[in-house]
N, C-alpha and C positions, 0 to 999 in steps of 0.2 A: 579619429574615427567618429562618424556621426551617431548621435544617441537617439534611438527610437523611442526609449522609455524613460520615465522620470525616476529620480532617487526613491520616491516614496514606494513606487511600485517595484523597483529592484529590490530594496530592503524587504518588502513583503515576500517576494519570490525567494529571496535568500533565506527567509525564515521557514518557508515551506520546504526548501531544500533539507534543513534539520529534520523536519518531520518525515520526510521521505526516507531518509538514510537511517532515522530512529526506527521507523517501521521495519527497515531491511533488517536491522539488528535484532528487532523483537522477534521477526519470523525466524531468523537463525536460532534464537534461543529456544523457540517453541520446536522448530525441527529437531534440534538436539535433544530436547526432552522426549519427543516421539522416537528417536533413535535408541535412547536409554530404554524406552518401554517396548522395544521391538515392534514398532508399528511403522513399517517401511513406507506404506503408501501414504499415511499421514506426513512422515518425514519428508518424502519427496515433494508433496503438495506444498508444504511450508518453505522448502528449499526454493521451490519455484516461485513462490510468493516473494521470497527474499530477493530473489534475482529481478523480479519485476519492479519491486520497490527501487532497487538500485537504478534501473533504468528510467524511473520516473525522475529521480533526482538528477540523474545526468541529462535528461531531456530538459529540465528546467535551467541547469547550469549553462547548457549549450544555447538555449533560447536567449538567456541574459547576455551571454558573450556575443551572439549574433546580432541583438539588438543595440549593442553598444554600451551596456551596463557592465558593472563590476562584480562578476560572480564570487561568492565566498564559499570555499570548501570547509564545511562546518564540523566542529565536534558535535557528537550526537547526545541525546538525552539518555538517562538510565533506562535500562529495560528489566522487565521481570524474568528471572532465570529459573525459578522454582515454582512447580505447579502441582497441586493436589490431585488434579483429574484431567482427564482428556476434555471434558466439557469446560473446565475453567480456562484451559488454554485456547480453545476455540473460541470461547465467549470474549475472551480478551482480544483476539484477533478480530471478531466482528466489532467490538467496541472501537478498536483502532481505525477500522475502515469507516465506521459513522463519524468519528472525529475528523478523520481526513476530509470526508465529504463535507462537513461544516467548513473546514479550513479553505477548501477550494471555492465553495459558495461565497465566503468571505472576500477571497481574492477576486472573484468574478464581479462581486459589487464595487470593489475598490477600482478595478480596471475601468468599470462603467463610469464611476464617479470622476475619475481622472480623465475621461474620455480617450482612454488608451485601447483603442478597438483593435490593434494588433495583439496585444496582450489577451484581451477578451477572446479573440479567435483561438489563440493557442490554448487558452484554458478550456475551451469547450471540449477538447479532446479529453482533458481530465475529468470533466463533468460526466461524459459518457462513460469513461473508464470506471468512475466510482460507482455507477449504477451496477455495472458488472461485478464489481469487487464485493459490494454490499450483498447482492443477490446470491453469489457463489458463497460468501461465508455464511450467510443466513441460512442457506440450504445445508451446509455441512453441519452446522450446529443443530438443525432440526434432525438430521440423520443421527448425530452423536446422541441426542436426547432420546430418541426413539430406541436406539441400539441398547441403551442402558449399560450393562456390565459386558455385553457380548460385542466388544470392540472389533471382532472379526467381521461383523457386518459393516462396520465403518470401512475398514480396509477393503471389503468387497465392493462397497459402493464406488470408492475411489478407482478400484481396478477396473470395475465394470462401465465406468463413466471417464474414461481417459480424456474426453473432450473438456472436462472440468479443468484438468492439469494442463492440458494442451493449450486450451484457451487462455488460461493465465499466462503461460509462458509466450504467447504470441502477442500479447497485448502490449 
């Protein structure tokens, strides 16, 4: 098969796949925490986030395959499973999205340095996606902070803004 991307770019993309699947597992852990706290809207939101991260990882693996590279299905990094508060869990998720944004930007820079314009084009979708991810998670954290101990306000926010969850699922 013809290879359209070099090994350096493939290795970097495979590393990003680890991050996407780790984020998936982190969001599952957060969703389960919200399940245990009887916060069904938050749980659903993070289950959808986990599904989306899985799709991101699969999108990268498929691109590597289509471009003639060798995709690696990775083991994932450890995730946090215990949280002291809703705010802590959502803040962790926001930090995860900020980290992924930095990683995607680094991948873009590598693709440009390697003159790999096909990969650069594919990564543009991820750049745009990260804007949505960071914005959505930042909004949720702001709502959590304003709600204080009244977590039903957070649940109501997610229930009355289904476009937040739907947008996440469609991305």
